[in-house]
N, C-alpha and C positions, 0 to 999 in steps of 0.2 A: 329666442322665441319671439313671436309677433305680439306686440303690445298695441292695443287699439287706442285711438285718440280719446275715446270715452273713458278708458281706464286712467289715462294720463290726466285728463281733466278732473276726474273724480279725486285723484290723489292731490292735485293742485288745490281743489276746493277744500279738501280736508286739512292740508298743511300750510297752504299759502306759499309754498316754494315755487320756483320758476318751472316752466314747462319742460325745459331740457333736463333740469335736475330731477323732475318727477319721472320722466321717461327713463333716464339712466338708473334711477332707483328701482323701477319696476323690472328693467332688464337684468340688473345685478341680482335681483331676488326672485327671478323666474316668475314674475307676476304675482307674488305673494304680497297682498296689500298691506297687512300689518308689518311684515318684514320690511317693506319699502318705507313705511313710516319710520321704523327704527333706523333704517339706513340714512334717511334724511336727518334724523335726530343726531346720529353720529357725525354726519357732515356738519351739523350745527355745532357739535362739540369741538370738531376740528377747527371750525372758523373761530369759535370762542378762544380756543387755545392759541391759535395764530395771532389773535388780536389781544391776548392777555396783557401785553405791555402797553397797549394803546390807552390814552387818557379818555375816560368816559365822564366828562365833567358837565355835560348837559343832562336833561331829563326833567322829571317832575317830582314835586314833593306833595304828598297827600297827608292831611291831618283829619283824623276821624275819632269820634267818641261814641260809646254805646248809648242806648236809649235813655238810661237813667243817669248818664254823665258821670259814671264812676270808673270807667276804664277807657283809655285812649291810646292811639298809636300814631306815630309819625313815620312815614316811609318815603324814601327816596329811590325811585326807579331811575337808574342812570342810562344814558346813551351817549354816543360819541358826538352827535351833531344836533344842532338846534332844529334842523329840518325834521329829524325823526321825533324829537321831543315835542314838537308842536303838532304832530300828526294825531288826529282824533282817535285812531285805533290804539296808538301808544298810550295816550292819556286814559282811555277806557281800560286798557290792560292794567295800568298802575292802580286805578280805582278798584278794579276787581280783586287784585292781589291785596290791596290795603283792606278791603272789606273782609276778605278771608282771614287776614291777620287779626282783625278786630274780633271776628266771630270765634276764632280758635284761641285767641290770646297767646299767640306764638311768643315764646320767651325771648328769642333772638333770631338773627338772620339764618343761622344754621337750621333751627327748628322750622322756620317759615319755608325755607327752600325744600325741606323734606315733606311739607304738608301736601296731601292729595289735592290735585287741581286739574280740571279739564281732562280727567281720565288718566293722568300721570301724576307728576309732582310739580311744584312751582319751578324748581330748578330745571327739570326737563322741558317744561313748557317754555321757559325762557330760551332754552337752546333751540327749540323749534322756531322761535321768533328770530333768533340770530341767523338760523338757516334761511329764513325768509328774506331778511333785509341785509344780511352780511355786515352787521355792525354790532359791536360789543354792547350787551345789555345785561344789567345785573341789579339786584337789590343791594344798593351801595351803603345805605344808612337806614337804621331801624331803631326806633325808641318806643318804649311803652311808659305809661304813667297811670297810676291808680289813685283815687281820692274821692272826696265827698261831692265836689262840684267841679267838673272839668269842662273847659271851654276851648274848642279848636278854632284855629284861624289859618287860612291859606292866603299868602301874600304874593304879589308880583307875578300873577299868571302862573301859579304852581312852582315858582322858584324858591319858595320858602314856606315853612309851616311852623306853627307854634301851638302848644297846649299849655294853658294856665290852670293851676289848681287853686281853688278857693276853699275856705273852711266851712262853707255853707252849701246846702243843696240849692239848686239854681231857681231863681225867680226872674221876673222881667228886669228888675233894677240891677241885681248883681250880675246878670248875664251881660247887660250893656257895659257895666264897669269892667267885667272880665275881658270883654272884647276890646275895650279901649286899652287895657293893660297888655293884651296880646299884640296889638298894633304897636304899642310902645316897645315891646321886646323885639318885634320884627325890625323896627326902624333903628333902635339904639343899641341892640346887641349887648345887653349887660352880661358881665362875666359871672355874676352870682346874684342871689336874691338880696343879700345884705352883706355887711362887712364880715360877719361870722363865716360866710361861705367862701371867703377869699383866703388862699393859703398864705402862710407866713413866708414861703419862698417868693411868692409874687410881691408881697409887701416889701420884703428885703431887697428884691431886685429894683423896685421903684425907688426905694430909699437910697440905694447905692448910685443909681443914675442921677438922682437929684443932688446928692453930695458932690459927685464928679462935676456936674454942671456948675454948681456953686463955687467949687474950687477954681474951675477954669475962669469963672467970672470975677475972681479975686475977692470973694466974700470972706469976712473974718472967720477964723477957726471957731470962735465961741458961738457963732450963729449957724454953723453947718448942720448940727443935729435938729435945730428948730426948723430950718429950711427943709430938711429931708422929711421930717414928720409932717410938715405942712403939705408937701408934695404927695405923700401917701394919703393923707386925709382928702385931698382934692381928687385923687384918683378914685378913691372909694366912693365919693359923692357922685362922680361922673359915670362910674362903671358898675355900680350895684343898683339893681332895679328900684328898690323902695326909696333910695335916696336921690334918684335922678329927677330933674325937673320934668314934670308931666308935659308931654308934647302939646297937648291941647290947652294947657293953662300953665305957663312957665312960672306963675306965682305960687304954685303948689308942687310939692314932691309927689311922686306916685303914691307913696304911703298916705299922704294927706288927702289926695284925691279919693282913694279907696275908702278912707274913713268918712269922707264927706257924703258918700253914698249910704253908708251904714257904719256906725261907729264900732260894730262888732265884726265887720267884714275884714278878712285878712287874705292876702295872697300867700300861700304856703310854699309853692314851688312852681317851676315851669320847665319846659323842654323846648328847644328851638333847633330845627334842622333846615339847612339851606344847601343849595347846589355847590357853592364855593366852600 
């Protein structure tokens, strides 16, 4: 059947797919506009399947909290190339999906993908985008956090996001402190809040490595346990948030800095999501 240029252009405007793809979709569906959209979506699914093994390590990370700072989300919308990740439309899409996740409080990626979005679902809308740009796109990482006072932070041009949970509702002073702590987490990547959050397996591995190094260095047998324990303590100090030297004042630990703002203020937890 004859497909007019106006029909092709309308489908292109609606889907963002290429002109030839839109014409083919209309021809294959005998001019049925909705069926043509589904045809293109299936084409997007085929592209996604073909690119399933491709690495999608670029993208953006969005950190958001609700108005009363009691619920927050971290979302990584991934792409294959930096070119796509820096595109304003891609960033806007990530922000829109993140806002939807915040509003619906989606429990996980599966629930978010099934959430109604732009007349379909998040998953199908992403397939439409795949059809448009021919590149693997997906919600790759997704975290939620609930608490009394949550502070979001986006670092390095959307390449990393952090949410910090405080034990207080937010005010001007503790918001500044929470933001400083979030920047610390982004920069120093602590493995846990404090020593209690580090598994015994991790401590044992650190201890074993330290013993092996000490033996190789010819240290006396009676000093090996002391050396190993010292290495574990050093690791905990460097790798757990509250014990780390505060980046803005190395004379204080993060815990000491927080207490200098308000002696009752505490960091209860955090979440960190990055592209890598």
